[in-house]
N, C-alpha and C positions, 0 to 999 in steps of 0.2 A: 625925692626921687625913688629912691629903693621903697620908703614908706606908699607910693601912690603905686608900685610895681606889685606889693605884697597887698596891697589892700583888690587890687583889680584882680591878681591870682584868687584871693580869698572871694571875691564874685563868682566868677567862673567856678570855684569849687562847687560854691552853695548852688549854684543854676546847674552844675552839671549832677548835683545831690538832689533837686528837684526834679529834674529829667528823669533822672533813676526811676525816683518815686513814683512818676507819672507812667511811666513805661511798665511797670512791675505791677498795675494794677490787673484783677484777676479779669479774664474775658465776659464775665456775665458783666460786669461792674462796667467796662466798656461799652457794651454793648444796650446794655440800659441808659447812659447818656448818651448815646447815640440815636435815641428814641424820646427824649424829652422834648424834641421840637415836635414832633409828630403828635404824640400826646395833647401839646398844649392848643397845638392847631385843632385837632379834633375837639377839645373842651368847647374852644370859642366856636367852632364852626357849631357845636350842639345848642349852646347859648343863645346862637345868633336864631337858629331855627326855633327853639322853644320861645322868643322873643316875637319873633314874626310871623309863625304860625303855628301855634301851638296843637292845633289837632293833628299835626301829621309827626309831633315831637316824638310819639312812641313807637313808630316805625323807622325815623328816622335813627333812633339811637339805637336801636338791634341790628340794623344794617350796618350802622357806623361800627357798633362793636364788634360785629361778626366779621367784618370786611378789614379792621384794624388789627382783630385777632391774627388774620389768614396772613395779613402784610407783614407784620412781625413774624411771625413763624418760618415766610419763607427766605426774610431779611436773615434771622437767623442762621441757616443752612446756607443762605450764600456767603454770609460774613464769620462764621465762626472761625473757620484756618485764619483767616487774616487779622483776628483781635489776639489771638496767641501770640505768648513771647518770642516762639521760633516760627515768626510768619514769612521769611523768605523762602522761596522756592527753591536756592540755591547759594552757596557760600562759594565765594571768588578770591579767599585770601587763599594767597599761593599761586592763583593765574598768573600768567603771564601777559603784557599787553604793549601795544606802541602807542606814545603820545602824539597825538594828534595836532599838538600846537607843542610849543616851548611850556616846561612848567617852571615858572619863576617867582614863588615857588609853587603856585597853581595853576589848574589849565585843566587839558581835557586829554583823556586814553581812549584807545578802543580795545576792547576787552571782549571775544567769542563776539563780533559781530555790534555789539553794543555800546553804547557813547556812556563815558562816565568822567564826573568831576573829579578829579585828583588833584593831590599835594605831594608834593615831595617831603617824606618824612624828616630828613635832616636838613631843610629849607634849603636845599643848594637847586642851583638853574637846570634843568633837565631837557637839550633840545627837542625839537618836532622831530620826529621818526626814531626815537631810540626805545626799546624794549624794556618795558620796567614790571618789577615784579610786585604785585600786591600785598601788602604787609598789613592793613587793618582794612576796616571798614566801617566805617560809622554813618548809619543813613545812607543817603546816596552818593556819600564821600568817599573816596578810597586814596589809604597813604601808600605811597608805593618808594620804593629806591631802585637805582638802576640794575638790569639785571645782565650779567655776562654771561656770554654763551657756554659755556663751562659748564655752568649750573646748572641744575634739573628743578624742575617746580615741582609741585608736593603731586600732581596727577601723573607723574613720571614721565611727562612728556620731555 
């Protein structure tokens, strides 16, 4: 039993290590990888045009290369902020929210009007309607603890 638990923990460590390596890619690499499909589609379309209508291939090539270039430039300006490592618009660690349903140990909380998937950090059940403090955020899931009214959150509220 202990060996199985250690193997599972080791697999989680490998997965988290791999996940962290993927997240740490440079933004330009992420951007290039998001454009591979579009480029492949362009190549296939040009091949079909060359095969079926060779007389318009040169015009199609020029139009598609210019169009693809414009598409890539516009896409870069739209996506460049979201491809960086710090793509969150705000940090909610330290904020206080209210449980929407019981966390046993997972459920949902409402923070600043937004609904978040949450998990009790100590794996204890937290009933519905209780104030909780966000201790950690991993992707779209937050890890929370009970918030006692005598404490202050990081925003000074």
